[in-house]
ZAGU-710269 format. One record per residue (C-alpha): x, y, z; residue in one letter. Coordinates in steps of 0.2 Angstrom, whole numbers, plus 2048, in hexadecimal, padded with zeros to 3 digits. Example, Ala and Ser with C-alpha at 12.3 -4.5 7.8 and 13.67 -1.06 7.14 Angstrom:
REM ZAGU-710269
83E7EA827a;8447FB824s;
This chain:
REM ZAGU-710269
C066B2D12m;C066B2CFFk;BFD6BECF4h;BEB6B7CF1p;BEE6B5CDFh;BFF6ACCE0t;BFE69ACDBa;BFF68DCE8y;C0E681CE7i;C0B671CF1p;C1A66BCFBp;C2465FCF0p;C25651CFCe;C1264FCFEm;C02650CF4g;BF365BCF8v;BE165DCF4d;BDB66DCEDi;BCA674CEAi;BC667CCD9a;BB7688CD8v;BB168DCC7v;BA569CCC5t;B9A69BCB5v;B8F6A9CAFk;B7E6A3CA7p;B756ABC99k;B656B5C9Cl;B586A9CA3n;B6469ACA0e;B6468BCACk;B7167ECACf;B6C66CCAFp;B6F667CC2s;B7B659CBDd;B85665CB2d;B98663CB4t;BA866ACAEl;BB8661CABs;BC866ACB2l;BDA665CAEk;BE866ECB6f;BFA670CAFa;C0A672CB9s;C15681CB6s;C24675CB7d;C2A667CACl;C2E656CB3d;C3F64FCB6a;C4064ACA3d;C3C65BC9Dg;C2B656C98q;C1A65EC9Cq;C13656CACk;C0364DCAAa;BF4657CADl;BEA655CBDi;BD7658CBEg;BC6654CC4g;BB4657CC0v;BAB667CC7a;B99666CCBt;B8C674CCFi;B8C679CE1q;B8368ACE1n;B78693CD4e;B706A3CD1s;B696ADCC2a;B7A6B6CC1e;B866A8CC5e;B89695CC7y;B9768ECD2t;B9F67ECCEy;BAB675CDAv;BB7667CD8a;BC365ECE4k;BD465CCDBi;BE3651CE2q;BF4659CDEv;C0264CCDEp;C1264FCE8k;C1E659CDEg;C11660CD2f;C17672CD4g;C0E682CD1e;BFE681CC7i;BFF68DCB8g;BF0688CACa;BDF680CACv;BD7677C9Ei;BC4677C9Ei;BB966BC95e;BA666BC94l;B9B65BC93k;B98655C81e;B8665AC80n;B8866BC89s;B8567CC83t;B92689C84e;B97690C95r;B9E6A1C99f;BAC69DCA6i;BAF6ACCB2n;BBC6A6CBEt;BC5696CC4v;BCC697CD5s;BD6689CDEi;BDB688CF0a;BE267CCFCn;BD4678D08s;BE1678D17s;BE8689D13s;BE469BD0Cq;BF0699CFDn;BE669ACEDs;BE869ECDAv;BDA6A6CCFt;BD86A4CBCf;BCE6B3CB5s;BC76ABCA6c;BB86B6CA0t;BB66ACC91s;BAA6A0C88w;BAE68DC87v;BA6682C7Aq;BA266FC7Bp;BAF664C74k;BA265EC67s;BA466FC5Fl;BB7672C60i;BBE660C62p;BD0665C5Ed;BD2674C6Aq;BD5674C7Dr;BCF683C86r;BDE689C90i;BDE696C9Ef;BED69DCA6f;BEF6A4CB8s;BEE6B7CBAt;C016B8CBCk;C096C0CACs;C186B9CA3y;C236C0C94l;C266B1C88p;C386AFC8Eg;C326ADCA0n;C246A1C9Dt;C25692CAAp;C2C683CA0a;C1C679CA3g;C11686C9Bl;C1B68AC8Bv;C1267DC80k;C01682C87l;C05694C84r;C09690C72a;BFA685C70e;BEE692C76d;BF569FC69l;BF4692C5Ba;BE268FC5Fn;BDE6A1C5El;BE76A2C4Dr;BDD693C47g;BED68AC45q;BEC678C3Fk;BF866AC44p;C0266DC34d;C0567FC38g;BF8686C2Bt;BEA691C31e;BD868BC2Fd;BD0695C21e;BBE68EC22n;BAF699C25e;BAF69EC37r;BA1698C43k;B996A3C50a;BA0697C5Ef;BB2698C58e;BC06A4C5Fr;BCB6A5C50i;BD36B6C4Cy;BD96BAC3Ad;BD96C9C2Ey;BCF6CDC1Ed;BCC6DCC13v;BBB6E6C14y;BB36DCC06n;BA26DAC0Ed;B9B6ECC0El;B926E9BFDg;B856DCBF9d;B866D9BE6p;B7C6C9BE6d;B6D6D3BEBv;B706E1BDFd;B7F6E7BD6m;B7B6F8BDBk;B816F3BEDw;B926EEBE6k;BA06F7BEFr;BB36F8BEDp;BBD6ECBF8v;BC66F7C05l;BD86F1C09g;BE56E8BFEg;BE66F5BF0s;BEF705BEDa;BDE70EBE9q;BD5708BF8y;BE1705C07p;BD9701C17y;BDB6F8C28p;BD66E6C29r;BC76DEC32r;BC46CDC3Ac;BC36BFC2Dr;BB26B6C2Ct;BB66AAC1Dg;BA56ACC15r;BA46A7C03p;BA76B3BF5a;B986BCBEDa;B916B4BDDv;B906C4BD4s;BA06CBBD9d;BAE6BFBDFp;BB86CDBE7s;BAA6CFBF4s;BA46C4C02e;B936BEC04q;B896C7C12r;B7C6BAC17g;B6E6BBC24e;B776B7C34e;B826C4C3Es;B946C5C38f;BA06BAC41y;BAB6C0C4Fv;BB56B5C5Bp;BA96AFC68r;BB26B9C76d;BB06C9C6Ce;B9D6C8C6Ca;B926D4C76f;B8C6CFC87s;B796CCC88e;B776DDC91v;B816E6C84k;B786DDC76q;B676E4C7Ck;B6E6F6C78m;B6D6F2C65f;B5F6ECC5Ap;B5E6D9C57a;B5A6DBC45n;B6A6E1C3Cp;B606EBC30g;B5F6ECC1Dk;B656F6C0Ek;B5A705C0Dd;B55713C02k;B4E71FC0Fl;B4072BC0Bg;B4473DC04s;B35746C0Ck;B3C756C15p;B3575DC25f;B27769C22s;B2D775C2Fd;B36777C3Ff;B27772C49t;B27761C41q;B3975FC46i;B35764C58d;B28756C58l;B36749C57m;B3A74EC69f;B29752C70r;B1A748C6Ad;B2373DC5Dg;B2273CC4Ai;B1B730C3Ee;B27722C3Ai;B2B726C27p;B26719C1Ap;B3270AC18a;B3C710C27p;B4D709C2Bh;B4C6FAC37e;B55703C45i;B4670FC47l;B3C700C4Er;B496FEC5Cf;B44707C6Cn;B5470BC75i;B4B717C81s;B40708C87s;B4F6FDC88t;B59708C93l;B4A70BC9Es;B486F8CA1t;B5A6F8CA6m;B56705CB3h;B5F713CABa;B5B725CB0p;B4C728CA5p;B4D735C97f;B3D73DC9Cv;B3173CCABd;B2972BCAAp;B18733CB1s;B1773ECA1t;B1A72FC95v;B0B72AC8Bq;B0A71AC81p;B1171DC70q;B08717C60p;B1270BC57a;B12717C48r;B1B724C51l;B2D726C56v;B32732C64k;B44737C6Af;B4A73EC7Ap;B4F750C79p;B62751C76p;B6C75AC83e;B70769C78a;B5E76BC73l;B5876AC85k;B65778C8Ar;B62784C7Bd;B55780C6Ek;B5D78DC62f;B6F789C64n;B6F782C52w;B6E794C4Cl;B7C79AC57s;B8D79EC4Ed;B9579DC5Fi;B8F78CC62e;B94787C50f;BA678CC53a;BA6785C65r;BA2774C5Fq;BB3772C56t;BBB773C67l;BAE76BC72a;BA2761C67g;BA2750C61l;BAF753C54n;BBE75CC5Cp;BCA754C51y;BC975EC41s;BCC770C46i;BDE775C41q;BE9784C41l;BEB78FC31v;BFE791C2Ek;BFD79BC1Es;BF27A4C11l;BEB7A1C05p;BE5790C08l;BE9784BFAm;BE3774BF3s;BEE766BEFe;BE275FBE2l;BE675FBCFn;BDF76FBC8p;BDB767BB7k;BCF75CBC0d;BC9767BCEy;BCC779BC9g;BD6787BD0p;BDF782BE0q;BDE793BE9e;BD1795BF7s;BC47A2BF6g;BCB7A8C07f;BD77B4C00t;BE27BFC0Bt;BD77CEC07e;BC77C5C0Bl;BCD7BEC1Bv;BD37CFC20q;BC17D6C1Dk;BB97C7C27l;BC57CAC36i;BC37DDC36g;BCF7EBC3Ac;BD57E6C4Bs;BE37DAC45i;BEB7D7C34t;BEB7C6C2Cv;BFE7C5C2Ee;BFC7C8C40e;BEE7BCC42a;BF97AEC3Al;C087B3C44a;BFE7B2C55h;BF57A2C50k;BE37AAC4Fk;BDD7A1C3Fl;BD678FC3Ff;BCD785C32v;BC2776C2Fl;BC9770C1Ed;BBF763C15y;BC376AC04h;BCF75DBFCd;BC774DC03t;BB5751BFFl;BB9759BEEm;BBE748BE8q;BAC742BEAy;BA1751BE5v;B9E74BBD4t;B9B739BD9k;B8F73EBE7v;B8574ABDDr;B8173BBD1s;B76735BDFi;B6573CBE0k;B60748BEEr;B7174BBF5t;B7F757BF1t;B9175ABF7l;B9E768BF7y;BB076ABFCg;BB0776C0Bs;BBB780C16r;BB5789C25t;BC0797C2Cl;BC079DC3Ff;BC87ABC48f;BCE7A9C5Al;BC87B6C66n;BD17BDC75s;BC67B2C81d;BCB7A2C78d;BBA7A0C6Ft;BBA79EC5Cl;BB07A9C50r;BAB7A2C3Fa;BB17ADC31l;BAA7A5C22g;BA7795C19i;BAE791C07e;BA4784BFDl;BAC77DBEDt;BA5773BDFr;BB276CBD2p;BAF76EBBFp;BA1762BBAm;B93761BADd;B9C76DBA2g;B9D77ABAFk;BAD781BB7p;BB2780BC9q;BA578ABD4w;BAA791BE5k;BA379EBF1q;BA77A4C03v;B987A7C0Ef;B9A7B1C1Es;B8F7B6C2Dp;B847C5C29s;B767D0C2Ft;B6F7D1C1Eh;B607C5C1Da;B647BCC0Ct;B777BAC11d;B727B4C23a;B677A6C1Bw;B757A2C0Fl;B817A1C1Ew;B75795C26r;B7478AC17l;B8778AC15a;B88785C28k;B7C776C24a;B88770C17h;B98772C21v;B90769C30l;B8A75BC24a;B9C75AC1Eh;BA375AC30d;B9674DC35s;B9C742C26c;BAF744C2Bv;BAB741C3Dh;BA1731C3Aq;BAB729C2Dl;BBD72FC31v;BBF735C43i;BB3728C4Bh;BB2719C3Fw;BC3719C37l;BCE71FC45r;BC7716C53t;BBB707C4Fh;BC4702C3Fc;BD6705C43c;BD56FCC54m;BCF6ECC4De;BDF6E6C46p;BE86EAC56y;BDC6DEC5Fa;BDD6D0C52i;BF06D1C53a;BF06D1C66m;BE66C1C67n;BF06B8C59r;C026BDC60q;C016C1C72l;BFD6B3C7Fs;BEF6B7C8Bt;BFD6B6C99m;C076C3C90h;C076D3C9Ap;C046DEC8Bi;BF56D3C86y;BEE6D6C98r;BF26E9C97l;BE96ECC86l;BDB6DFC87h;BCE6EAC8Fp;BD16F7C81h;BCA6EBC74f;BBA6E5C7Dr;BAC6E3C71f;BB56EDC63n;BB46DFC56m;BA16DCC5Ar;B9D6EEC58i;BA76EFC48n;B9E6E0C41s;B8D6E8C45n;B936F8C3Ca;B976EDC2Cr;B856E6C2Ee;B7B6F5C30i;B85706C30l;B93706C23i;B8C6F9C17n;B856FDC06a;B74705C08g;B77706C1Bg;B74714C27i;B8471EC23i;B8171DC10e;B6F722C10t;B71730C1Dt;B82738C1Cf;B8A744C0Fs;B96737C06a;B8772CC03a;B8C71CBF9a;B9E722BF9y;BA0723C0Cs;BAC714C0Fm;BB6718C00e;BB872AC07f;BBE723C17s;BCB719C0Ds;BD1729C05l;BD4731C15v;BDD721C1Cy;BE8722C0Dk;BEC734C0Ek;BED738C21e;BED729C2Dw;BFD725C36r;BFF71BC46f;C0A728C4Fd;BFE736C4Dt;BEF72DC55q;BF7731C66a;BEE741C6Cl;BFE74CC6Ep;C04748C5De;BF274BC56d;BF275CC5Dl;C03760C57i;BFF75AC46r;BF0766C45r;BF9774C4Bg;BEF775C5Bm;BFD772C66a;C10773C67e;C1D76BC72r;C21776C82d;C2976EC91e;C2377CC9Cn;C1177AC97a;C0576DC9Fp;C0675CC97h;C16763C8Dg;C0B76BC80l;C0677DC7Dk;BF477EC76l;BF078AC68a;BDF78CC70i;BE178BC83k;BCE788C86d;BCD779C7By;BC276DC86p;BC675DC7Cf;BD9760C7Da;BD9766C8Fn;BD0757C95d;BD774BC88g;BE974FC8Dl;BE574CC9Fm;BDE73BC9Al;BED738C8Fw;BFA73CC9Dd;BF1730CA9a;BF1722C9Cl;C03725C97l;C09724CA9e;BFF714CACw;C0770DC9Cm;C18713CA0t;C1870BCB2e;C116FBCABy;C1D6F9C9Cv;C2C6FDCA7h;C286EFCB3h;C286E2CA6y;C356EAC9Ay;C436F3CA4p;C4E6F4C95d;C506F2C82e;C556E0C84k;C456DBC8Ba;C3C6E2C7Ci;C486D9C70k;C466C8C78n;C336C9C78d;C2E6BFC68k;C1C6C0C6Be;C1C6D3C6Dl;C276D5C5Dk;C1B6CAC53a;C0C6D4C59w;C136E4C53w;C196DDC43k;C086D5C40e;BFF6E6C43i;C096EEC36m;C0A6E0C29e;BF96D8C2Bk;BEE6E4C34g;BF36F4C2Bh;BFD6ECC1Cp;BF86FAC10d;C02706C1Ck;C106FBC21k;C1E704C17k;C18715C1Ce;C1F720C2Aa;C17721C3Bg;C1A710C42w;C25710C52p;C34704C50a;C306FAC60l;C426F9C66k;C41701C77t;C35702C86p;C31714C81k;C2B70EC70d;C20701C78l;C1970EC84i;C14719C75q;C0C70BC6Ci;C01704C7Av;BFD716C80s;BF771BC6Et;BED70BC6Ci;BE570EC7Ea;BE1720C7Aw;BD871CC6Av;BCE70FC72g;BC8719C81c;BCB72CC80g;BCA72FC6Dh;BBB724C6Bh;BB272AC7As;BB473DC75a;BAC73AC64v;B9F72EC68n;B95731C78f;B8F742C74i;B8973EC63q;B7773FC68y;B7974EC74a;B7F759C65h;B78751C56a;B68749C5Bg;B5F759C57y;B65759C45f;B6476CC41p;B7376EC4Cs;B7C761C42r;B7475AC32p;B7C74AC2Cs;B7974FC1Ai;B7575EC0Fa;B6A759C01r;B69768BF6t;B75774BEDn;B78786BF3m;B6B792BEBp;B7A79CBE4t;B8378EBDBe;B86793BC9d;B797A1BCAl;B7A7B4BC8d;B6A7B7BD1q;B637AEBE1i;B537A5BDDp;B437ACBE3e;B3E79CBECe;B4C79FBF8f;B487B2BFAi;B367AEBFDn;B3879FC09n;B4A79BC0Ep;B44790C1Ce;B3D784C10s;B4D784C06v;B56780C16l;B4A772C1Bl;B4C76AC09e;B5F76AC0Ca;B5E762C1Df;B5C74FC1Fp;B4C748C1Bs;B40742C28v;B46730C26a;B58735C26q;B57740C35a;B4D733C3Fs;B59725C3At;B6872FC3Fv;B61735C50a;B5D723C54q;B6E71DC4Ft;B7772AC5Am;B6B727C68l;B70715C68i;B83718C66l;B83726C73s;B7D71AC81a;B87711C8Eh;B826FFC92s;B806F9CA4p;B906EECA3d;B9B6FCC9Ce;BAD6FACA2e;BB470CCA5y;BC6710CA5i;BCE70ECB6g;BBE708CBEs;BC26F6CC2k;BD36EECC4i;BD76DFCB9e;BDB6CFCC2a;BEC6CECBAa;BF06E0CBFw;BEB6DDCD1e;BF66CDCD2e;C056D8CD0n;C086E4CDFp;C126F0CD4i;C056F0CC6i;BF76F2CD3a;BFF701CDAk;C01709CC9a;BEF706CC5f;BEA70FCD5q;BF471ECCFk;BEA71DCBFl;BDA71DCC8k;BE072DCD2g;BE4736CC2r;BD3732CBBl;BCB738CCBd;BD5748CC8n;BCF749CB6l;BBD747CBCd;BBE755CC9k;BC8760CBCs;BBA75FCAFi;BAD764CBDd;BB7773CC2e;BBA779CB0k;BA7777CACn;BA3782CBAe;BB0790CB6d;BA979ECABs;BBA7A2CA5n;BB9792C9Af;BAC799C8Dk;BAE789C82n;BA777FC90r;B9C78AC9Ar;B8E796C96g;B7B799C94a;B7478AC8Ag;B85782C88v;B8776FC8Av;B9576CC97p;BA4762C90y;BA3752C9Ae;BA6745C8Dv;BB8740C94l;BB273ECA6k;BB872CCAAp;BA8724CB0t;B96725CADs;B8571DCB1s;B7E714CA3f;B7271BC95g;B7572BC8Cv;B7F736C98t;B8C73FC8Dg;B9B739C97k;BA572AC9Cg;BB4722C94v;BB370FC92p;BC3706C8Fy;BBE701C7Ds;BB6705C6Dv;BA66FCC70s;B98707C6At;
């Protein structure tokens, strides 16, 4: 008997009747008319005797069964003799119909068990909206371009042309995009500002210039702003993304319906730590003129979806509309005072929400690469003599360097270039910073000191000072203030670079190129498609409310109005495609070196590095899966060379998706199966492992903002002063509270992180469900089962390590276990789970 997904081929000497069954998913509370129909037209995989495409066969499907979750349409189709294998179906809706989400189309011979399934999972529009485009779906069998059945070649090309918005003359449609369309194209980031509202909201165009290089986004085609023709108008409606990239209804409920507004959040500080605690106990008053996001009750939304409640429902009292209350973050529940802990401060660099910035110190003194004429002396305040004093007498600095004992968070050069600009904005400040750590014998890190630097400005020379842990009261409070500044810097880099730029932003061009250049029947399309689910929609949301001028990031994080400009600077200076792979990233930062005898082929500089330990297991699982998949379709270099779609995809990623970087190093040549394996593994890793590690524990570690403030608003009390101010001596707590985010800023960030840390009920986790096209091929299906097995081993390994007291960076009193790379999760805020894609 044939495999259940193998297309049925009627005997050539006779015709046959087949039954076509279409499953359609209605929208919430949507009911279709009882007389609703779908027009189905089927294409043969073969050409006729004259070498022409055979005439389509078809019929009309009517509703046979219905439920709140699914409608079933059925049609009887007569297949003429000699028609051959059915390879594609074209679906048309009634002229006056609304859009339909087609889930599957199955066809079978009523007299046998032979069948073929088309996994569609796509929106189809009525012909009145898109009269010139046919909706074509191919069977689950994958084909390289050169192996495409002759009868499907033109349909394959037609479908790709539709996705590019290609007109009959070969040019691409450049009109403004409509929400129902599914056209993919590129544009620069020219819609972050809103100069037509006020020129103070004007922002530089990111992408297309040497000054501000950037990846590309999905083109919307909106008209230019009147006040600044280089900017695109924003409008009132949600930004366009191709229809199939939109959130599901369930997913959409996880986000506020109102996209928000440009805000100037209140500057009132918390009066004391008791008021901070009220955020998580009785609630605090919503600040005046709050950001719209505070009016969205994510906790209530999750509870209506039957998520595990954050608190015991019996203890919940009705909340006055003027109050906002947050569930206690996991770190706060386990240890209320961990924000004061230097041990936790250091541990977070290895097992927190930004494990991507810590790097090995290879030599001293640390030196800036910035021009001393503009930024002052290049030498760090961490001199060899000072570092020796901070380490103590147990080891020399030379020995510490030789034995890889010194590590650093180095935000000096990147942030220094924005200090003067940011300080021109009221109620905020900025420094360049370096934080030095020493590796203890038990693989924990000890914070040695923090260097804060301000460049020459306002007629004053460069100022820098090193702060270190101390038992002296004044120095201990100065150390706490210095930590608040560094944590704000780390929050800024995490959110704008590690999270937004390296995952959300850089993934979007890969997705656009895939849809424009790889047919939906292409095996690499089917391999990577799950890794792009909802990526464009969440990025579009970010441009509307998070990273826009006056949006949440600008009003609550350290780089303020220069936030996106800052991420462009880092993209220009640091980003390369090849170093986005986890092993290459670890090697680049000096956190690992190649060693064939070590696990994963890498020797870690810090053995107990939870992110790297778990991440490398996930990377290896992905790499093996990708390797077996690629080798099945590409056994040799010739197969790569002959694949025109694949070549066009990779070329377009470089030349249209990341054109500002196209001539730089780091792009694999794509000549061998090994090259392709590295490319697809890197893309998959960024979409699932990298993003999950830096997203789903945001609320757990940063919801209680003293642990991780998003911004530091006041200068250090010692800056440019010979004597510490009496205000600080008499009431250091009030000085710290003034430096912390305001009530409005802290509550806005907490709400944002709560939303972003939550899994939706329809989340698709890595390895949890086999795609129909993978299941169709026994070899691929077997490889997928191996992936599932390796992911199960990862899950068990994480549990075992979290229970082992020898791993002090993941187990201890009050320590939040490191679970974020456990492959699956329930929905809600769980601090674990690895979805395929960057969708939150």
